[in-house]
C-alpha positions as CSV (number, residue, x, y, z in Angstrom):
1,X,0.0,0.0,-0.1
2,X,1.1,3.5,-0.7
3,X,2.0,5.7,2.2
4,X,-1.1,7.9,2.9
5,X,0.2,10.0,5.8
6,X,-0.1,13.2,3.9
7,X,-3.8,12.5,2.9
8,X,-4.6,11.5,6.5
9,X,-3.1,14.8,7.8
10,X,-4.8,16.8,5.2
11,X,-8.2,15.4,6.1
12,X,-7.6,15.9,9.8
13,X,-6.7,19.5,9.2
14,X,-9.9,20.0,7.2
15,X,-11.9,18.6,10.1
16,X,-10.3,20.8,12.7
17,X,-11.2,23.9,10.6
18,X,-15.0,23.2,10.6
19,X,-17.3,25.2,10.3
20,X,-15.5,28.4,9.5
21,X,-13.6,27.0,6.5
22,X,-16.7,27.2,4.5
23,X,-16.1,30.9,4.1
24,X,-12.6,30.2,3.0
25,X,-13.8,27.5,0.6
26,X,-16.1,30.0,-1.1
27,X,-13.1,32.5,-1.4
28,X,-11.0,29.7,-3.0
29,X,-13.9,28.8,-5.4
30,X,-14.2,32.3,-6.6
31,X,-10.4,32.4,-7.2
32,X,-10.1,29.0,-9.0
33,X,-8.2,27.4,-6.1
34,X,-8.8,23.7,-5.1
35,X,-11.3,23.6,-2.2
36,X,-11.5,21.3,0.7
37,X,-10.0,17.9,0.0
38,X,-9.6,18.5,-3.6
39,X,-6.1,19.9,-3.2
40,X,-4.9,16.4,-2.1
41,X,-5.3,15.3,-5.7
42,X,-3.4,18.4,-6.9
43,X,-0.5,17.4,-4.5
44,X,-0.5,13.8,-5.6
45,X,-0.3,14.9,-9.2
46,X,2.6,17.1,-8.5
47,X,4.4,14.4,-6.6
48,X,3.8,11.9,-9.4
49,X,4.8,14.3,-12.3
50,X,7.5,16.4,-10.6
51,X,9.1,15.1,-7.5
52,X,9.3,11.5,-8.6
53,X,11.7,12.6,-11.4
54,X,14.2,14.1,-9.1
């Protein structure tokens, strides 16, 4: 199994920020920034495409 420590930490941080992060999520949506847990996929893609080639 792949190491999922980053994903677990990211989800824990999302939970700690409830409920005020809904306002921040709306700000991110309006500025085309990944919202909530969707940034996890962005980080995984970066790791796969960029850092794995180092």
